[in-house]
N, CA, C and O of each residue as an XYZ file, in Angstrom:
412
protein
N      34.128     61.150     27.946
C      32.790     61.655     28.141
C      32.844     62.929     28.981
O      33.660     63.037     29.897
N      31.988     63.879     28.675
C      31.975     65.139     29.430
C      31.346     64.980     30.811
O      30.700     63.978     31.117
N      31.560     66.006     31.631
C      30.983     66.040     32.974
C      30.655     67.485     33.325
O      31.283     68.416     32.821
N      29.658     67.663     34.202
C      29.327     68.990     34.714
C      29.421     68.958     36.231
O      29.254     67.912     36.859
N      29.690     70.118     36.805
C      29.687     70.262     38.262
C      28.487     71.125     38.602
O      28.335     72.230     38.082
N      27.641     70.615     39.475
C      26.362     71.228     39.812
C      26.372     71.596     41.290
O      26.792     70.796     42.126
N      25.906     72.817     41.621
C      25.817     73.261     43.007
C      24.499     72.805     43.607
O      23.429     73.163     43.113
N      24.575     72.008     44.681
C      23.377     71.508     45.353
C      23.592     71.587     46.860
O      24.475     70.927     47.408
N      22.767     72.408     47.526
C      22.852     72.575     48.978
C      24.273     72.894     49.448
O      24.794     72.244     50.355
N      24.886     73.883     48.835
C      26.205     74.398     49.200
C      27.335     73.403     48.995
O      28.395     73.555     49.602
N      27.143     72.397     48.165
C      28.250     71.511     47.822
C      28.185     71.210     46.332
O      27.134     71.355     45.707
N      29.297     70.796     45.776
C      29.376     70.491     44.355
C      29.170     69.005     44.122
O      29.717     68.167     44.839
N      28.375     68.693     43.110
C      28.110     67.317     42.707
C      28.553     67.181     41.257
O      28.158     67.988     40.415
N      29.363     66.176     40.951
C      29.814     65.945     39.584
C      28.850     64.973     38.915
O      28.597     63.878     39.419
N      28.317     65.393     37.772
C      27.372     64.579     37.014
C      27.963     64.258     35.653
O      28.443     65.147     34.949
N      27.926     62.976     35.283
C      28.424     62.551     33.972
C      27.603     61.359     33.504
O      26.786     60.828     34.257
N      27.820     60.939     32.264
C      27.118     59.763     31.745
C      27.500     58.507     32.512
O      26.713     57.564     32.590
N      28.699     58.487     33.079
C      29.207     57.306     33.782
C      28.424     57.010     35.064
O      28.214     55.843     35.397
N      27.994     58.037     35.779
C      27.330     57.822     37.059
C      25.829     58.104     37.008
O      25.250     58.531     38.007
N      25.196     57.874     35.868
C      23.753     58.107     35.733
C      22.923     57.133     36.560
O      21.799     57.457     36.943
N      23.453     55.950     36.842
C      22.702     54.959     37.604
C      22.576     55.330     39.083
O      21.723     54.780     39.780
N      23.406     56.249     39.573
C      23.334     56.689     40.960
C      22.195     57.687     41.124
O      21.795     58.345     40.164
N      21.676     57.796     42.342
C      20.603     58.755     42.601
C      21.199     60.153     42.709
O      22.079     60.399     43.534
N      20.720     61.058     41.879
C      21.229     62.427     41.847
C      20.147     63.396     42.294
O      18.954     63.097     42.235
N      20.591     64.564     42.743
C      19.599     65.603     43.041
C      18.929     66.049     41.745
O      19.462     65.865     40.651
N      17.774     66.626     41.895
C      17.037     67.118     40.738
C      17.620     68.453     40.284
O      17.945     69.306     41.110
N      17.751     68.630     38.977
C      18.260     69.879     38.409
C      17.112     70.849     38.183
O      16.055     70.446     37.698
N      17.297     72.130     38.529
C      16.268     73.121     38.222
C      16.487     73.704     36.828
O      17.622     73.853     36.376
N      15.393     74.029     36.161
C      15.477     74.658     34.842
C      14.299     75.586     34.642
O      13.187     75.314     35.094
N      14.564     76.694     33.953
C      13.500     77.612     33.576
C      12.909     77.166     32.247
O      13.633     76.898     31.288
N      11.584     77.092     32.202
C      10.886     76.800     30.961
C      10.600     78.100     30.228
O      10.860     79.179     30.761
N      10.066     78.012     29.008
C       9.769     79.217     28.215
C       8.773     80.134     28.901
O       8.847     81.352     28.739
N       7.830     79.566     29.675
C       6.838     80.399     30.353
C       7.359     81.025     31.641
O       6.619     81.732     32.324
N       8.628     80.774     31.985
C       9.236     81.373     33.160
C       9.144     80.545     34.422
O       9.689     80.941     35.453
N       8.468     79.406     34.374
C       8.352     78.574     35.569
C       9.630     77.774     35.793
O      10.315     77.399     34.842
N       9.940     77.519     37.057
C      11.119     76.754     37.449
C      10.672     75.337     37.778
O       9.847     75.137     38.668
N      11.215     74.344     37.060
C      10.790     72.954     37.212
C      12.020     72.078     37.441
O      13.061     72.285     36.817
N      11.895     71.097     38.340
C      12.997     70.209     38.697
C      12.781     68.808     38.102
O      11.698     68.234     38.217
N      13.839     68.268     37.461
C      13.835     66.896     36.949
C      15.244     66.334     37.070
O      16.195     67.099     37.229
N      15.400     65.012     37.000
C      16.734     64.415     37.109
C      17.593     64.680     35.876
O      17.084     64.999     34.801
N      18.902     64.543     36.055
C      19.873     64.695     34.981
C      19.895     63.417     34.151
O      19.990     62.317     34.696
N      19.807     63.567     32.827
C      19.778     62.413     31.934
C      21.057     62.185     31.159
O      21.260     61.104     30.605
N      21.928     63.188     31.109
C      23.175     63.043     30.378
C      23.397     64.194     29.407
O      22.978     65.326     29.644
N      24.065     63.870     28.312
C      24.437     64.869     27.322
C      23.898     64.455     25.961
O      23.759     63.266     25.674
N      23.597     65.443     25.125
C      23.101     65.171     23.780
C      23.681     66.233     22.842
O      23.790     67.404     23.206
N      24.053     65.804     21.624
C      24.561     66.738     20.620
C      23.404     67.509     19.998
O      22.325     66.956     19.779
N      23.630     68.759     19.722
C      22.577     69.612     19.160
C      22.121     69.138     17.784
O      20.962     69.329     17.414
N      23.014     68.528     17.033
C      22.708     68.101     15.672
C      21.622     67.032     15.619
O      20.940     66.912     14.602
N      21.443     66.257     16.677
C      20.470     65.158     16.656
C      19.094     65.571     17.168
O      18.160     64.770     17.128
N      18.950     66.802     17.645
C      17.678     67.259     18.201
C      16.745     67.744     17.098
O      17.184     68.322     16.104
N      15.458     67.501     17.289
C      14.472     67.948     16.300
C      13.420     68.832     16.956
O      13.470     70.053     16.810
N      12.464     68.239     17.679
C      11.342     69.004     18.230
C      11.245     68.915     19.747
O      10.148     69.019     20.296
N      12.350     68.727     20.427
C      12.324     68.612     21.883
C      12.123     69.983     22.532
O      12.333     71.021     21.905
N      11.716     69.962     23.793
C      11.484     71.195     24.546
C      12.805     71.680     25.141
O      13.442     70.967     25.915
N      13.210     72.897     24.775
C      14.440     73.477     25.299
C      14.177     74.154     26.639
O      13.107     74.722     26.859
N      15.180     74.087     27.546
C      15.102     74.701     28.868
C      16.435     75.387     29.165
O      17.435     75.145     28.489
N      16.435     76.252     30.196
C      17.661     76.881     30.668
C      18.032     76.235     32.000
O      17.353     76.452     33.003
N      19.101     75.445     32.016
C      19.530     74.750     33.226
C      20.247     75.714     34.165
O      21.037     76.554     33.735
N      19.951     75.573     35.465
C      20.462     76.480     36.486
C      21.491     75.787     37.372
O      21.519     74.560     37.467
N      22.332     76.586     38.016
C      23.275     76.164     39.047
C      24.346     75.193     38.561
O      24.904     74.445     39.364
N      24.643     75.192     37.261
C      25.778     74.420     36.759
C      26.987     75.340     36.830
O      27.016     76.389     36.186
N      27.987     74.943     37.618
C      29.101     75.848     37.884
C      30.330     75.599     37.019
O      31.136     76.509     36.828
N      30.494     74.372     36.486
C      31.690     74.085     35.701
C      31.435     72.943     34.736
O      30.501     72.158     34.903
N      32.293     72.868     33.716
C      32.206     71.837     32.687
C      33.596     71.274     32.458
O      34.582     72.011     32.476
N      33.677     69.962     32.242
C      34.936     69.306     31.928
C      34.725     68.381     30.737
O      33.659     67.786     30.583
N      35.742     68.264     29.902
C      35.652     67.380     28.739
C      35.807     65.915     29.115
O      35.456     65.034     28.330
N      36.332     65.645     30.314
C      36.529     64.270     30.766
C      35.807     64.044     32.078
O      35.572     64.992     32.826
N      35.454     62.806     32.366
C      34.754     62.476     33.608
C      35.631     62.680     34.835
O      35.118     62.943     35.923
N      36.944     62.561     34.676
C      37.851     62.725     35.804
C      37.925     64.180     36.257
O      38.334     64.460     37.384
N      37.532     65.099     35.389
C      37.520     66.514     35.754
C      38.896     67.102     35.899
O      39.132     67.917     36.790
N      39.819     66.703     35.033
C      41.190     67.182     35.148
C      41.293     68.694     34.884
O      42.133     69.366     35.484
N      40.465     69.222     34.011
C      40.484     70.650     33.707
C      39.053     71.160     33.650
O      38.344     70.932     32.670
N      38.631     71.850     34.704
C      37.273     72.375     34.772
C      37.224     73.765     34.159
O      38.094     74.597     34.419
N      36.205     74.013     33.346
C      35.961     75.329     32.758
C      34.836     75.985     33.544
O      33.740     75.431     33.635
N      35.093     77.163     34.114
C      34.105     77.853     34.946
C      33.002     78.444     34.074
O      33.270     79.258     33.190
N      31.752     78.026     34.329
C      30.601     78.555     33.593
C      29.503     78.993     34.563
O      28.328     79.041     34.199
N      29.892     79.311     35.790
C      28.925     79.636     36.842
C      28.110     80.886     36.543
O      26.984     81.007     37.025
N      28.639     81.807     35.772
C      27.920     83.048     35.511
C      26.930     82.932     34.356
O      26.300     83.925     33.991
N      26.777     81.747     33.773
C      25.888     81.537     32.632
C      24.816     80.495     32.948
O      24.950     79.693     33.872
N      23.767     80.535     32.160
C      22.782     79.451     32.153
C      23.158     78.540     30.993
O      23.699     78.998     29.987
N      22.874     77.265     31.133
C      23.260     76.277     30.130
C      22.008     75.793     29.407
O      20.983     75.529     30.035
N      22.096     75.679     28.087
C      20.975     75.186     27.300
C      20.803     73.691     27.543
O      21.746     72.908     27.434
N      19.579     73.326     27.873
C      19.246     71.925     28.083
C      18.023     71.558     27.279
O      17.391     72.410     26.656
N      17.697     70.289     27.299
C      16.525     69.801     26.592
C      15.836     68.779     27.494
O      16.489     68.022     28.211
N      14.512     68.773     27.442
C      13.706     67.864     28.252
C      13.286     66.683     27.371
O      12.571     66.858     26.384
N      13.740     65.476     27.739
C      13.414     64.269     26.979
C      13.026     63.173     27.965
O      13.814     62.807     28.838
N      11.817     62.653     27.824
C      11.331     61.511     28.609
C      11.563     61.671     30.108
O      12.055     60.750     30.760
N      11.216     62.817     30.652
C      11.281     63.031     32.097
C      12.649     63.341     32.655
O      12.845     63.258     33.868
N      13.618     63.702     31.801
C      14.962     64.029     32.268
C      15.498     65.229     31.498
O      15.096     65.492     30.365
N      16.427     65.958     32.145
C      17.107     67.059     31.486
C      18.439     66.579     30.932
O      19.190     65.877     31.609
N      18.726     66.965     29.690
C      19.988     66.670     29.044
C      20.689     67.983     28.726
O      20.039     68.949     28.325
N      22.003     68.031     28.901
C      22.792     69.196     28.532
C      23.058     69.114     27.033
O      23.502     68.082     26.531
N      22.783     70.210     26.319
C      22.982     70.248     24.870
C      24.420     70.676     24.581
O      24.884     71.707     25.068
N      25.117     69.867     23.781
C      26.505     70.137     23.424
C      26.608     70.547     21.963
O      25.909     70.012     21.102
N      27.484     71.499     21.698
C      27.837     71.903     20.340
C      29.352     71.895     20.259
O      30.021     72.622     20.993
N      29.893     71.078     19.373
C      31.338     70.895     19.239
C      31.962     70.469     20.565
O      33.069     70.896     20.895
N      31.262     69.635     21.321
C      31.786     69.095     22.569
C      31.682     69.992     23.775
O      32.154     69.617     24.848
N      31.079     71.176     23.648
C      30.946     72.117     24.769
C      29.484     72.445     24.987
O      28.707     72.438     24.031
N      29.079     72.737     26.236
C      27.704     73.139     26.472
C      27.417     74.510     25.869
O      28.310     75.351     25.765
N      26.185     74.727     25.479
C      25.771     75.985     24.865
C      25.277     76.917     25.975
O      24.400     76.554     26.758
N      25.856     78.129     26.031
C      25.476     79.120     27.030
C      24.321     79.967     26.495
O      24.287     80.311     25.314
N      23.371     80.301     27.385
C      22.229     81.131     27.009
C      22.092     82.278     28.004
O      22.692     82.255     29.078
N      21.302     83.275     27.640
C      21.080     84.439     28.513
C      19.999     84.170     29.505
O      19.678     85.037     30.319
């Protein structure tokens, strides 16, 4: 399962599907109207299964790993990550197992 590293209050927090039951900080995301809104992390979702969900730009995600152990982190700090808002949570959108970068 994939994992992301998120910057929160000057420290890194690793978020993955495995530790969703733990209390996590809220992730910030820009909506289409430009407003910044915070919601909890819900996990990962493949782009192929999405239909009419609301897309957002997730902020402060600094790295991505293909495994929960984080053996090899890929630096993505200079990009915003495509996310989707589903049932009160933000999900990272994956394409071919990697997060989608947006401007």
